[in-house]
N, CA and C of each residue as an Amber inpcrd file, in Angstrom:
protein
   438
 -18.7240000   7.6920000  11.4550000 -18.6150000   9.1300000  11.4380000
 -18.1210000   9.5720000  12.8120000 -17.1000000  10.4130000  12.8430000
 -16.5430000  10.8920000  14.1000000 -17.1460000  12.2410000  14.4500000
 -17.4240000  12.4470000  15.7290000 -17.9690000  13.7050000  16.2160000
 -16.8550000  14.3960000  16.9750000 -16.5900000  15.6160000  16.6360000
 -15.5130000  16.3580000  17.2780000 -15.8650000  16.6480000  18.7380000
 -14.8810000  16.4330000  19.5990000 -15.0650000  16.7240000  21.0200000
 -15.2560000  18.2170000  21.2150000 -14.6440000  19.0400000  20.3730000
 -14.7510000  20.5000000  20.4920000 -16.1930000  20.9680000  20.3090000
 -17.0090000  20.2630000  19.5780000 -18.4060000  20.6210000  19.3590000
 -19.1480000  20.6500000  20.6790000 -18.7660000  19.7760000  21.5820000
 -19.4470000  19.6550000  22.8800000 -18.7210000  20.4160000  23.9790000
 -17.8700000  21.3210000  23.6170000 -17.0230000  22.0310000  24.5600000
 -17.8240000  22.6710000  25.7000000 -18.9140000  23.3610000  25.3590000
 -19.6970000  24.0700000  26.3620000 -20.8860000  23.2560000  26.8620000
 -20.9670000  22.0150000  26.4730000 -22.0800000  21.1780000  26.9000000
 -21.5490000  20.0390000  27.7560000 -22.3980000  19.4850000  28.5610000
 -22.0260000  18.3310000  29.3810000 -21.9730000  17.1080000  28.4720000
 -20.9250000  16.3670000  28.5970000 -20.8030000  15.1380000  27.8220000
 -20.2780000  14.0600000  28.7490000 -20.7680000  12.9100000  28.5460000
 -20.3480000  11.7630000  29.3300000 -18.8400000  11.5620000  29.1090000
 -18.0400000  11.5130000  30.1750000 -16.5920000  11.3530000  30.0290000
 -16.2060000  10.0930000  29.2460000 -16.9710000   9.0380000  29.3820000
 -16.6950000   7.8030000  28.6560000 -16.8720000   8.0190000  27.1590000
 -17.9230000   8.7210000  26.7670000 -18.1700000   9.0090000  25.3510000
 -17.0500000   9.8800000  24.7970000 -16.6400000  10.8820000  25.5540000
 -15.5670000  11.7710000  25.1130000 -14.2630000  10.9900000  24.9090000
 -13.9780000  10.0810000  25.8280000 -12.7600000   9.2640000  25.7150000
 -12.8300000   8.3480000  24.4980000 -14.0080000   7.7680000  24.2410000
 -14.1840000   6.9040000  23.0700000 -13.9670000   7.6880000  21.7740000
 -14.4930000   8.9010000  21.7270000 -14.3230000   9.7390000  20.5330000
 -12.8570000  10.0630000  20.3280000 -12.1780000  10.4330000  21.4000000
 -10.7530000  10.7570000  21.3210000  -9.9540000   9.5380000  20.8680000
 -10.2860000   8.3760000  21.4070000  -9.6020000   7.1390000  21.0300000
  -9.8100000   6.8260000  19.5470000 -11.0380000   7.0180000  19.0590000
 -11.3270000   6.7870000  17.6400000 -10.5250000   7.7290000  16.7540000
 -10.4080000   8.9880000  17.1540000  -9.6480000   9.9590000  16.3780000
  -8.1660000   9.5810000  16.3340000  -7.6180000   9.1480000  17.4590000
  -6.2130000   8.7510000  17.5110000  -5.9670000   7.5200000  16.6400000
  -6.8760000   6.5580000  16.6940000  -6.7560000   5.3530000  15.8760000
  -6.7950000   5.7130000  14.3930000  -7.7110000   6.6030000  14.0330000
  -7.8340000   7.0160000  12.6420000  -6.5480000   7.7060000  12.1760000
  -5.9410000   8.5430000  12.9950000  -4.6950000   9.2210000  12.6360000
  -3.5610000   8.2080000  12.4650000  -3.4820000   7.2210000  13.3480000
  -2.4440000   6.1930000  13.2330000  -2.6240000   5.3820000  11.9600000
  -3.8820000   5.0180000  11.6310000  -4.1550000   4.2430000  10.4200000
  -3.7590000   5.0120000   9.1700000  -3.9470000   6.3180000   9.1880000
  -3.6050000   7.1340000   8.0290000  -2.0950000   7.2130000   7.8530000
  -1.3230000   7.0400000   8.9120000   0.1250000   7.1240000   8.8420000
   0.7740000   5.8000000   8.4430000   0.0410000   4.7070000   8.5180000
   0.5970000   3.4050000   8.1780000   0.8430000   3.3150000   6.6770000
   2.0020000   2.8280000   6.3010000   2.3200000   2.6020000   4.8980000
   2.0080000   1.1390000   4.6060000   1.1810000   0.9020000   3.5920000
   0.8760000  -0.4980000   3.2910000   2.1340000  -1.2430000   2.8610000
   2.2010000  -2.4880000   3.2100000   3.3620000  -3.3040000   2.8900000
   3.4050000  -3.5880000   1.3960000   4.5230000  -3.2260000   0.7650000
   4.6970000  -3.4790000  -0.6610000   5.0910000  -4.9350000  -0.8590000
   4.5420000  -5.5430000  -1.8690000   4.9040000  -6.9200000  -2.1840000
   5.2530000  -7.0180000  -3.6610000   6.1780000  -7.8560000  -3.9340000
   6.5940000  -8.0980000  -5.3220000   5.7490000  -9.2260000  -5.8970000
   5.5610000  -9.2010000  -7.2170000   4.8700000 -10.3340000  -7.8290000
   5.6970000 -11.6040000  -7.6420000   5.0240000 -12.7400000  -7.6030000
   5.7400000 -14.0110000  -7.4260000   6.5630000 -14.3630000  -8.6460000
   6.1060000 -13.9350000  -9.8230000   6.7820000 -14.2710000 -11.0660000
   7.0530000 -13.0080000 -11.8640000   8.1320000 -13.0200000 -12.6350000
   8.4860000 -11.8990000 -13.4920000   8.7740000 -12.4650000 -14.8790000
   8.0000000 -12.0220000 -15.8610000   8.1240000 -12.5530000 -17.2160000
   8.6990000 -11.5540000 -18.2130000   8.8210000 -10.2870000 -17.8340000
   9.3670000  -9.3100000 -18.7770000  10.2590000  -8.3040000 -18.0560000
  11.1880000  -7.7510000 -18.8130000  12.0780000  -6.7080000 -18.3130000
  12.2080000  -5.6320000 -19.3800000  12.4500000  -4.4190000 -18.9480000
  12.6950000  -3.3040000 -19.8540000  14.0920000  -2.7970000 -19.5610000
  14.8190000  -2.4900000 -20.6230000  16.1620000  -1.9830000 -20.4350000
  16.7700000  -1.4980000 -21.7320000  18.0190000  -1.1080000 -21.6370000
  18.7550000  -0.5560000 -22.7620000  19.7850000  -1.5730000 -23.2590000
  19.8430000  -1.7520000 -24.5720000  20.8010000  -2.7110000 -25.1520000
  22.2150000  -2.1880000 -24.9500000  23.0730000  -3.0090000 -24.3580000
  24.4820000  -2.6780000 -24.1750000  25.3330000  -3.2580000 -25.3010000
  24.9740000  -4.4700000 -25.7220000  25.6690000  -5.0990000 -26.8540000
  24.8620000  -6.2990000 -27.3330000  25.1600000  -6.7130000 -28.5460000
  24.5240000  -7.8920000 -29.1360000  25.6450000  -8.8380000 -29.5310000
  25.5530000 -10.0730000 -29.0320000  26.5870000 -11.0910000 -29.2930000
  25.9110000 -12.3300000 -29.8540000  25.9480000 -12.4960000 -31.1610000
  25.3090000 -13.6540000 -31.7800000  23.8180000 -13.6450000 -31.5210000
  23.3360000 -14.6750000 -30.8110000  21.9030000 -14.7680000 -30.5050000
  21.5750000 -14.2630000 -29.0950000  22.4670000 -13.4500000 -28.5250000
  22.2530000 -12.9180000 -27.1770000  22.2200000 -11.3950000 -27.1900000
  21.2890000 -10.8580000 -26.4230000  21.1800000  -9.4110000 -26.2500000
  21.5320000  -9.1180000 -24.7950000  22.5900000  -8.3470000 -24.5910000
  23.0010000  -7.9570000 -23.2440000  22.3550000  -6.6060000 -22.9720000
  21.5570000  -6.5360000 -21.9060000  20.8850000  -5.2850000 -21.6010000
  21.0500000  -4.8950000 -20.1550000  21.0040000  -3.5820000 -19.9150000
  20.9550000  -3.0260000 -18.5800000  19.4710000  -2.9110000 -18.2650000
  18.9760000  -3.8240000 -17.4400000  17.5380000  -3.9400000 -17.1920000
  17.1290000  -3.2420000 -15.9050000  15.9210000  -2.6880000 -15.9260000
  15.3000000  -2.1270000 -14.7240000  14.6030000  -3.2730000 -14.0030000
  15.1810000  -3.7130000 -12.8890000  14.6560000  -4.8590000 -12.1530000
  13.9680000  -4.3620000 -10.8830000  12.6790000  -4.6610000 -10.7220000
  11.9620000  -4.1780000  -9.5310000  12.3620000  -4.9370000  -8.2670000
  12.3140000  -4.2170000  -7.1320000  12.5620000  -4.8190000  -5.8190000
  11.8870000  -3.9540000  -4.7600000  11.7630000  -4.4770000  -3.5450000
  11.2070000  -3.7150000  -2.4250000  12.3810000  -3.1360000  -1.6490000
  12.4230000  -1.7910000  -1.5260000  13.5600000  -1.1450000  -0.8650000
  13.3930000  -1.0990000   0.6570000  14.3450000  -0.4240000   1.3210000
  14.3830000  -0.3940000   2.7900000  13.2330000   0.3690000   3.4260000
  12.5330000   1.2120000   2.6640000  11.3700000   1.9200000   3.2070000
  10.0670000   1.3010000   2.7050000  10.1570000   0.0420000   2.2960000
   8.9910000  -0.7590000   1.9310000   8.2260000  -0.2040000   0.7280000
   8.9880000   0.2720000  -0.2590000   8.3800000   0.7350000  -1.4880000
   9.0220000   0.0070000  -2.6580000   8.2610000  -0.1520000  -3.7230000
   8.8060000  -0.8160000  -4.9060000   9.6840000   0.1780000  -5.6500000
  10.9040000  -0.2570000  -5.9540000  11.8820000   0.5670000  -6.6630000
  12.5120000  -0.2840000  -7.7630000  13.3630000   0.3270000  -8.5680000
  14.0730000  -0.3950000  -9.6200000  15.5670000  -0.3050000  -9.3790000
  16.2530000  -1.3890000  -9.6650000  17.7110000  -1.3760000  -9.6720000
  18.1470000  -1.7940000 -11.0730000  19.2910000  -1.3030000 -11.4910000
  19.8050000  -1.6190000 -12.8150000  20.7160000  -2.8430000 -12.6930000
  20.4170000  -3.8670000 -13.4980000  21.2240000  -5.0910000 -13.5170000
  21.4900000  -5.4860000 -14.9630000  22.6520000  -6.0590000 -15.1920000
  22.9670000  -6.5860000 -16.5100000  22.3500000  -7.9680000 -16.6380000
  21.5660000  -8.1610000 -17.7010000  20.9200000  -9.4440000 -17.9690000
  21.1850000  -9.8320000 -19.4200000  21.1400000 -11.1390000 -19.6890000
  21.3670000 -11.6590000 -21.0360000  20.1040000 -12.3430000 -21.5260000
  19.5270000 -11.7760000 -22.6030000  18.3370000 -12.3430000 -23.2270000
  18.7860000 -13.1370000 -24.4450000  18.4250000 -14.4110000 -24.4610000
  18.8280000 -15.2900000 -25.5580000  17.6480000 -15.4660000 -26.5070000
  17.8950000 -15.1720000 -27.7920000  16.8380000 -15.3020000 -28.7950000
  17.0180000 -16.6060000 -29.5540000  15.9520000 -17.0710000 -30.1870000
  16.0010000 -18.2700000 -31.0090000  15.1810000 -18.0180000 -32.2750000
  15.1300000 -18.9560000 -33.2070000  14.4000000 -18.7120000 -34.4620000
  12.9110000 -18.3940000 -34.2660000  12.3190000 -18.8010000 -33.1520000
  10.8930000 -18.5330000 -32.9040000  10.6370000 -17.1930000 -32.2190000
  11.6890000 -16.4910000 -31.7880000  11.5220000 -15.2100000 -31.0990000
  10.9120000 -14.1780000 -32.0460000   9.8770000 -13.4830000 -31.5780000
   9.2490000 -12.4070000 -32.3450000   9.9640000 -11.0920000 -32.0420000
  10.1920000 -10.2950000 -33.0700000  10.8040000  -8.9780000 -32.9240000
   9.8440000  -7.9370000 -33.4770000   9.6970000  -6.8270000 -32.7640000
   8.8180000  -5.7660000 -33.2540000   9.2850000  -4.4180000 -32.7360000
   8.7870000  -3.3640000 -33.4050000   9.0570000  -1.9910000 -33.0080000
   7.7060000  -1.3270000 -32.7390000   7.5970000  -0.6640000 -31.5930000
   6.3680000   0.0500000 -31.2500000   6.5920000   1.5320000 -31.5540000
   5.6300000   2.1130000 -32.2630000   5.6810000   3.5470000 -32.5380000
   4.3190000   4.1670000 -32.2550000   4.3290000   5.4530000 -31.9790000
   3.0880000   6.2050000 -31.8240000   2.8680000   6.9720000 -33.1190000
   1.7710000   6.7120000 -33.7830000   1.4540000   7.3280000 -35.0670000
   0.3960000   8.3980000 -34.8500000   0.6370000   9.5910000 -35.3930000
  -0.3080000  10.6970000 -35.2800000  -1.5510000  10.3780000 -36.0980000
  -2.7140000  10.5270000 -35.4980000  -3.9730000  10.2450000 -36.1950000
  -4.5020000  11.4740000 -36.9330000  -3.9070000  12.6420000 -36.6730000
  -4.3910000  13.8710000 -37.2850000  -5.5740000  14.4610000 -36.5520000
  -5.9760000  13.8300000 -35.4710000  -7.1380000  14.2820000 -34.6980000
  -6.6770000  14.9440000 -33.4060000  -6.4260000  16.2570000 -33.4700000
  -6.0730000  17.0680000 -32.2960000  -4.9770000  16.4470000 -31.4310000
  -3.9120000  16.0120000 -32.0680000  -2.7760000  15.4850000 -31.3200000
  -2.9480000  14.0780000 -30.7910000  -4.0240000  13.4150000 -31.1440000
  -4.2160000  12.0320000 -30.7020000  -3.2810000  11.1160000 -31.4810000
  -2.8170000  10.1080000 -30.7920000  -1.9050000   9.1550000 -31.4160000
  -2.4180000   7.7400000 -31.2010000  -2.0180000   6.8850000 -32.0850000
  -2.3660000   5.4770000 -31.9730000  -1.0790000   4.6610000 -31.9270000
  -1.1190000   3.5320000 -31.2800000   0.0530000   2.6700000 -31.1590000
   0.0890000   1.7100000 -32.3420000   1.2520000   1.6290000 -32.9660000
   1.4420000   0.6680000 -34.0490000   2.6530000  -0.1910000 -33.7320000
   2.5320000  -1.4600000 -34.0450000   3.6270000  -2.4010000 -33.8230000
   3.9780000  -3.0170000 -35.1650000   5.2530000  -2.9060000 -35.5590000
   5.6720000  -3.4570000 -36.8510000   6.7540000  -4.5090000 -36.6350000
   6.7380000  -5.5170000 -37.4770000   7.7150000  -6.6130000 -37.3990000
   9.0860000  -6.1160000 -37.8100000  10.1110000  -6.5750000 -37.0760000
  11.5040000  -6.2910000 -37.4110000  12.2940000  -7.5850000 -37.2190000
  13.6000000  -7.5090000 -37.3570000  14.4600000  -8.6780000 -37.1400000
  15.5300000  -8.3360000 -36.0980000  16.2660000  -9.3310000 -35.6900000
  17.3590000  -9.1320000 -34.7450000  18.3510000  -8.1080000 -35.2890000
  18.5720000  -8.1150000 -36.5820000  19.5280000  -7.1960000 -37.2060000
  19.0960000  -5.7310000 -37.0980000  17.8090000  -5.4760000 -36.8550000
  17.3220000  -4.1040000 -36.7160000  17.6190000  -3.5120000 -35.3410000
  17.9850000  -4.3480000 -34.3790000  18.3070000  -3.8640000 -33.0350000
  19.6840000  -3.2210000 -33.0450000  19.8490000  -2.1710000 -32.1960000
  21.1640000  -1.5480000 -32.0870000  21.4400000  -1.1470000 -30.6400000
  22.6990000  -0.9990000 -30.3410000  23.1170000  -0.5890000 -28.9990000
  22.4300000   0.7290000 -28.6580000  21.8980000   0.8060000 -27.4440000
  21.2200000   2.0040000 -26.9760000  19.7100000   1.9380000 -27.1000000
  19.1950000   1.0100000 -27.9230000  17.7380000   0.8780000 -28.0450000
  17.1350000   0.5230000 -26.7000000  15.9950000   1.1230000 -26.4080000
  15.2210000   0.7840000 -25.2110000  14.2850000  -0.3450000 -25.6200000
  14.3910000  -1.4960000 -24.9630000  13.6040000  -2.6590000 -25.3670000
  12.8670000  -3.2820000 -24.1890000  11.8730000  -4.0840000 -24.5460000
  11.2050000  -4.9520000 -23.5870000  11.4590000  -6.3680000 -24.0610000
  11.9270000  -7.2250000 -23.1640000  12.0960000  -8.6350000 -23.4820000
  11.0610000  -9.4230000 -22.6830000  10.4540000 -10.4010000 -23.3450000
   9.3810000 -11.1760000 -22.7190000   9.7370000 -12.6540000 -22.8030000
   9.6550000 -13.3330000 -21.6820000   9.9440000 -14.7680000 -21.6070000
   8.6560000 -15.5170000 -21.2920000   8.6820000 -16.8240000 -21.4780000
   7.5160000 -17.6310000 -21.0980000   7.7770000 -18.4090000 -19.8110000
   8.8670000 -18.0480000 -19.1100000   9.2020000 -18.6240000 -17.8090000
   9.5700000 -17.4850000 -16.8630000   9.5300000 -17.7730000 -15.5860000
   9.8930000 -16.7810000 -14.5780000  11.3720000 -16.4260000 -14.7120000
  11.6650000 -15.1210000 -14.8680000  13.0530000 -14.6680000 -15.0270000
  13.4960000 -13.7540000 -13.8850000  12.7110000 -13.7220000 -12.8260000
  12.9940000 -12.8060000 -11.7180000  14.4430000 -12.9090000 -11.2470000
  14.9540000 -14.1090000 -11.0810000  16.3060000 -14.2960000 -10.5490000
  17.2700000 -14.8850000 -11.5720000  16.9070000 -14.8310000 -12.8410000
  17.7540000 -15.4030000 -13.8980000  18.6460000 -14.3240000 -14.5030000
  19.9120000 -14.6060000 -14.6100000  20.8460000 -13.6960000 -15.2810000
  20.8260000 -13.9030000 -16.7940000  20.5330000 -15.1430000 -17.2200000
  20.4030000 -15.4910000 -18.6340000  19.0890000 -16.2280000 -18.8160000
  18.3910000 -15.9210000 -19.9150000  17.1000000 -16.5560000 -20.1450000
  16.7130000 -16.4300000 -21.6110000  15.9310000 -17.4020000 -22.0850000
  15.4070000 -17.3550000 -23.4480000  14.1780000 -16.4630000 -23.4770000
  14.0110000 -15.7420000 -24.5970000  12.8690000 -14.8460000 -24.7340000
  12.0170000 -15.2490000 -25.9270000  10.7140000 -14.9900000 -25.8110000
   9.7850000 -15.2850000 -26.9060000   9.4830000 -14.0300000 -27.7110000
   9.7830000 -12.8570000 -27.1230000   9.4840000 -11.6110000 -27.8080000
  10.4550000 -10.5150000 -27.3730000  10.8370000  -9.6850000 -28.3590000
  11.6550000  -8.5090000 -28.1060000  10.9860000  -7.3490000 -28.8120000
  10.7290000  -6.2670000 -28.0620000  10.0900000  -5.0880000 -28.6560000
  10.9260000  -3.8540000 -28.4200000  11.1910000  -3.0960000 -29.4960000
  11.8370000  -1.8000000 -29.3470000  10.7500000  -0.8200000 -28.9180000
  11.0150000  -0.1050000 -27.8430000  10.0410000   0.8360000 -27.2930000
  10.2900000   2.2380000 -27.8300000   9.2420000   3.0540000 -27.8920000
   9.4210000   4.4270000 -28.4020000  10.2800000   5.2710000 -27.4740000
């Protein structure tokens, strides 16, 4: 707990104590101004983006890829990535369904196929390997987002 030097303005105070209080206040102000260092996760298994085109078993998307910017904050950059699907890839659509209870909604996920995807859909692709620096990668799941 810090004691304000102004409280003791009209009273005698030990100069050493006053200096210590002032030093503590300055340290506290400096600590409040420090921006914590942003760090990226070591691994990235999913990306969200918009479908640009579908070519056979590949989905080309403009993905939001996280990075640490010049002011040490996490930001997103848009990059073109290629998600490769296979017969085991799960496809689904997420929707918010009205419950009828004062505007409350519940999340529902329904199965779809690759053929249900279309250019412009906002999707999440999920891999079982780190895709942070991969331009092309196999995915285990593709979800159309609301």
